N, C-alpha and C positions, 0 to 999 in steps of 0.2 A: 100688329102682327100680320096684317094683310100684305105688307110690303115684303115679307119673306118670300123668296122665290125658289123654285126647284132648281137644283144644280144639274140634273140630267133628266131625260125623259122617263127613265125608270122610276123616278121618285115623284112623278106627277100627282098620283093619288094622295101621297103623304102631304104634298104641298097644299092641295085643296083642303085637306082635313085641318091643317094648321091655319090656313087663311080664314077659316070660318070662326076661329076662336077670337074672342075680343078681350082686350085688356080690362081688368076689373075697374069699377068705379073707385077712385082713390084720390086723396088730396095731393098725391105726388105728381099727378098729371097737370101741372100748372107752371107758371114762370119760375117759381121758387125751385122746383125740381130741375128745370133747365139750367138755372144758375148754379145749382149744386154740381151738375155735370161739368160745367165750365170750370168750377173751382177744382174739381177732380183733375181735369186736364192740366191746369196750372200747377197743381201740387206735383204732378208727374214731371213736368218740365223742370222743376227745382231739383229733381234727383239727377239730372244730367251732369251737374257739376261735381257729383260724387264719383271720384275716380276708382276707389277701391271696389273691386267686384262684389265682395261680401257685403260691404256697407251699402252699396247701391241696391243689392237684392233685398236686404233687410228694409231699407227705406221704401222700396217699391211695394213690398208686401204690406208695410204699415200704411201706405197711402191708400191702397185698395181696402184694407181692413177698416180704416177710419171712414172711408166713403160709405161702406155698408152700415157701420155702427150709427152713423148720422142719419141714414135714410130708412133703416128698417123700423117697423112698428115696435113699440116698447116691449111687446111680449117675447120677441126673438133676440138672440144674442149671437155673437160670433167671436171665436178665439182661435188660437193656433195650437197644435199639439198632435196627439194621436188618439186612436179609438181602440178599446179593448172589449172582448166579449167574454162570456162565462167559461169558454173553453181554453182560455189562455192565448188566443190569437190576438194579434195587434195589427193595426194599420200602419202604413208608412207615415212618416211625418207629413201632416197636412197644414198648408199655409193658412187656410181659413176653414173653420168648422162651424156650421150653423146648427143651433139647437133652440128648443123652446125653453126659455129661462123661467117660465111660470111653473114648470114641473121638473126641470132637470138642471143640473149644474156640473161643471167639471171639477175633478180633483187636481190639486196642484202638487206635483212631486218633483223634487230636484229642479225647480225652475220651469217645469213643463206642465202644460195642462193635459189631463187625460179624461176622455169622455167615454161613458158607457156606450156600447154598440146600439142599445135601444134609444139613446138620446140623439145620435147623429141624424140630421135630416138632409143636409147638403154639404158639399165641400168644394173648395177651389184650390188647385195647384197653380202657383204663380211662376211664370217663366220669363226670363229676360229676353230670350230669343227662341222662337219656334224653329227647330230644325228636324231633320229626319231622325237624328240620334236622340234628341230631347223628347220627341214624340214617342219613340220606342221606350225610353225610360218611364215616361208618364203612363203608357199603357201597362207596363209591367207593374208599376205601383198601383194602378187602378185595379188590376186583377187581384192583387193582394188584398186591397180594400174590400173587394166583392166576396172574399172568402169568409168574412165575418158573419156570425150568426146571431143577430139580435133576436131576443125571445127564444133562443135555442133553435131557430129555424133558418134555413138558407135564405139569402136575399131573393126577393121576387124579381121578375124580369123587367125589361125596359118599358113595358106598356102599363105598369101599375099606376103610374102617376096620371094616366089619362082615364082611368076607370075607378069604380068603387073598389076600395081596398078591403080584402077579406080580413077576418079576425087575425091579428098578429102577423099579417103579411107586411113586410117592410121593404122599402126600396130606397137606395141612396141616389141623390142627384149629384153626379160628380162632374166638375167642369175644369177647363183650363183657361187661364187668362195669361196672354203673352203681350209684352210691350213691343215686340218686333217679330218679324219673320224673315227667313233668308230667301223666300221666294219673291220674285219680281212682281210688280203691280199688274203687269199684263196678265189678264185671265187668272188673277190670284184666287178668286173664290172657287173655281172649278179645280184648280191645281191643288189647293190646300185641302179641299174636301176629299179629293182622290187619295192623297197620301195618308190622310187621317183614317179613311176607311180601310186602306190597305194595311195599316199598322194595327187597327183594331180587329180586322178579320170578321168572322161571323159572331164572335162573342161580344157581349155587352161590356164595354169598358168606359168610354167617355160619352157624356151627354151633350154638353155645349162647349164650344171653343170660341173664345173671343180674342181677336188681335187688335190692339189699339190702332186707330186710324185706318184699319182695313175693313173689319166687319166681323160678323157672327156666323158660326156654322153649327147646325144641329146634326151631329155626326150620324146617328142612326137613320134619320129621315132624309138625309141628303138635301136639307133645306138651308139656304143662306141669305144673308142680308149684308150688303155693303154699307160701310159707315157713311153717314152724311154730315152735313154741317150742323145739324141740330142734335147730333148724338143719338140718332134713332136706333142704331144697332146696340149700343151699350144700354140704352133704355130697355130694349127687348131682353137683353141679357139679365138686367136687374129684375125685371118683372117675371121672367121665367123662373128665376130662383125664388122670388117672393111667393109666386103662385104655388110652387111645389111645396115649399116648407109650410105654407098655410094649410094646404090639404093634408100633408104628411103629419103635421102636429095634431090635427083633429083626429086623424085615423089612429095615431098612436095612443091618444087619450082614450078613444073608444075601445082599444084593444086591451087596455089594462083591466 
């Protein structure tokens, strides 16, 4: 995480805070995990031969979902579908929904998985290409997701994942994963972060955005990491999600 760098001077303090955090002790920080990252990249390359846009999108979402299913600890699970709360609100369709399988499970209706608002910990929307228009769609969908009320309470702010969570305070960690971007490689990190922040405004919408072969952006903190030959950025992406759902699952159990 120390390799994450601030994208602008205004975010220097946030960068220092993030740099102090260390990855957890975990069996995934070994050659086997590195090999899994390479397998993920190879699986993505296989989708290039799929010409139909819908088929390609489905295949790409499946590749990412399988990657997480293979790497997540057994307590956690991931599926696709939507989330509903006690007030009849529903989320947009989510490509990947993370939950604690030891205490929760989705309902399957008409071929789609439905997860209770109290069960959702994190989610990912998968994009074929990141553009200004697609970002706007994602922010709109994220705001709809943020309107859900798990435990009958509004979602907490973007800082909850970094602090002790109060009784029945819940927070969703919502991310974007894109296979491409329409921005050039020149100064990509700063340019992408700028248009993401502009689209999100002052409201909390997106947490992490990862673009394959480009890098990772922490939207609220203005922190980024370019991808490297060892898959460092996608490793940070994976562990950021894992760390959050581990904390979130514990807090939700304590709140019951």
